[in-house]
C-alpha positions as CSV (number, residue, x, y, z in Angstrom):
1,M,0.0,0.0,0.0
2,T,2.8,2.4,0.8
3,E,4.4,1.8,-2.6
4,L,1.2,3.1,-4.2
5,L,1.2,6.4,-2.3
6,P,4.0,8.1,-4.4
7,V,2.4,6.9,-7.6
8,L,-0.9,8.6,-6.6
9,A,0.8,11.7,-5.1
10,I,2.7,12.7,-8.2
11,P,-0.3,13.3,-10.4
12,V,-2.0,15.2,-7.6
13,V,1.0,17.5,-7.1
14,V,1.3,18.0,-10.9
15,V,-2.4,19.0,-11.2
16,L,-2.2,21.3,-8.2
17,G,1.0,22.9,-9.6
18,A,-0.7,23.5,-12.9
19,L,-3.7,25.2,-11.4
20,F,-1.9,27.5,-9.0
21,P,-0.3,30.0,-11.4
22,P,-3.5,30.8,-13.3
23,L,-5.4,31.3,-10.1
24,M,-2.8,33.6,-8.7
25,S,-2.5,35.6,-11.9
26,R,-6.3,36.1,-12.0
27,R,-6.2,37.2,-8.3
28,R,-3.4,39.7,-9.0
29,F,-5.3,41.2,-12.0
30,R,-8.5,41.5,-10.0
31,R,-6.6,43.5,-7.3
32,T,-5.1,45.9,-9.8
33,N,-6.1,49.5,-9.2
34,G,-9.0,50.3,-11.5
35,A,-10.0,46.7,-12.3
36,F,-13.7,45.8,-11.8
37,P,-15.8,42.7,-12.3
38,C,-18.4,42.9,-15.0
39,K,-20.5,41.0,-17.6
40,L,-19.6,41.1,-21.3
41,K,-22.2,40.9,-24.0
42,V,-21.3,40.9,-27.7
43,E,-24.0,42.6,-29.7
44,S,-22.5,42.5,-33.2
45,G,-19.8,40.3,-34.8
46,V,-17.1,38.2,-33.2
47,V,-14.8,40.1,-30.9
48,Q,-11.5,38.1,-30.9
49,E,-12.5,34.9,-29.0
50,W,-15.7,36.3,-27.6
51,R,-18.9,35.3,-29.5
52,R,-22.5,36.2,-29.2
53,R,-24.4,34.0,-26.8
54,R,-27.4,34.0,-24.7
55,R,-25.6,34.2,-21.4
56,P,-23.0,37.0,-20.8
57,Y,-19.4,36.3,-20.1
58,S,-18.1,37.0,-16.6
59,V,-14.9,39.0,-16.9
60,V,-12.7,41.4,-15.0
61,A,-12.0,44.6,-17.0
62,L,-9.5,47.3,-16.7
63,W,-9.1,50.5,-18.8
64,V,-5.7,51.6,-20.1
65,H,-6.3,54.9,-21.9
66,D,-9.0,54.0,-24.5
67,V,-8.3,50.3,-24.5
68,V,-10.3,47.9,-22.3
69,V,-8.3,44.9,-21.0
70,L,-10.5,41.8,-20.4
71,R,-9.6,38.7,-18.4
72,G,-12.1,35.9,-18.4
73,G,-12.4,32.3,-17.3
74,V,-11.4,30.7,-14.0
75,F,-8.2,29.0,-15.2
76,S,-7.5,31.3,-18.2
77,M,-4.2,33.2,-18.3
78,R,-5.1,35.1,-21.4
79,S,-5.9,38.8,-21.7
80,D,-7.8,40.5,-24.5
81,H,-7.1,44.1,-25.4
82,L,-10.0,45.9,-27.2
83,A,-9.5,49.4,-28.6
84,V,-12.7,51.4,-28.1
85,R,-13.8,54.1,-30.5
86,S,-16.8,55.4,-28.6
87,A,-19.1,54.8,-25.7
88,D,-22.9,55.3,-25.9
89,H,-25.2,56.1,-23.1
90,V,-25.1,54.5,-19.7
91,R,-28.3,52.6,-19.0
92,P,-29.7,51.3,-15.7
93,E,-30.1,47.5,-15.7
94,Y,-31.4,45.0,-13.1
95,N,-30.4,44.9,-9.4
96,D,-28.4,48.1,-9.1
97,M,-26.4,47.3,-12.3
98,V,-25.6,49.7,-15.1
99,S,-24.5,49.0,-18.6
100,V,-22.5,50.9,-21.2
101,R,-22.5,50.2,-24.9
102,L,-19.0,50.4,-26.5
103,T,-18.2,50.6,-30.2
104,L,-14.8,49.1,-30.9
105,D,-12.3,50.4,-33.5
106,T,-13.1,47.3,-35.6
107,E,-16.8,48.3,-35.7
108,Q,-18.0,45.5,-33.4
109,V,-20.3,46.5,-30.5
110,I,-20.0,45.1,-27.0
111,V,-21.9,45.9,-23.8
112,L,-20.3,45.9,-20.3
113,V,-22.6,45.5,-17.3
114,A,-21.2,46.3,-13.9
115,D,-22.4,47.2,-10.4
116,D,-23.6,50.8,-10.0
117,G,-20.8,51.5,-7.5
118,D,-18.2,50.8,-10.3
119,L,-19.8,53.4,-12.7
120,S,-16.7,55.5,-12.9
121,K,-14.5,52.5,-13.6
122,L,-17.1,51.2,-16.1
123,V,-17.1,54.2,-18.4
124,G,-13.3,54.6,-18.1
125,P,-12.1,57.5,-20.3
126,F,-15.6,58.2,-21.7
127,L,-16.7,60.5,-18.9
128,I,-19.4,62.2,-21.0
129,A,-21.4,58.9,-20.9
130,E,-21.3,59.0,-17.1
131,L,-22.2,62.6,-16.8
132,E,-25.3,62.1,-19.1
133,H,-26.4,59.2,-16.9
134,L,-26.0,61.2,-13.7
135,T,-28.0,64.2,-15.0
136,R,-30.8,61.9,-16.1
137,A,-30.8,60.3,-12.6
138,D,-31.0,63.7,-11.0
139,S,-34.0,64.8,-13.0
């Protein structure tokens, strides 16, 4: 029985060692200043590996100038960088969530949905969209 223990322990150690770096990378990205959890919906076209589907993707997003960086998947170590041309109006969604519609440089359209508390992070450099939303909320 004791001879079998090392044979079983090696695959367990290998699997745990393979899972640890992606989980730590995702945690470090989520803790980056300005990163926020959100849902991604593709409205038109195929945006890199993101496709239109009924259920939105759960991602962590971060703005770098006018480029939104997306990290998705539990064990994924890949990041997608999407250059954004414009942001349309901010709309209220369900359960204190807000959404912003983004038109990419490649003409595809995506929607990011995030918590109302992350509104400033959600609109990123497109401050006018946030200001329009706040003036509508005040009226």
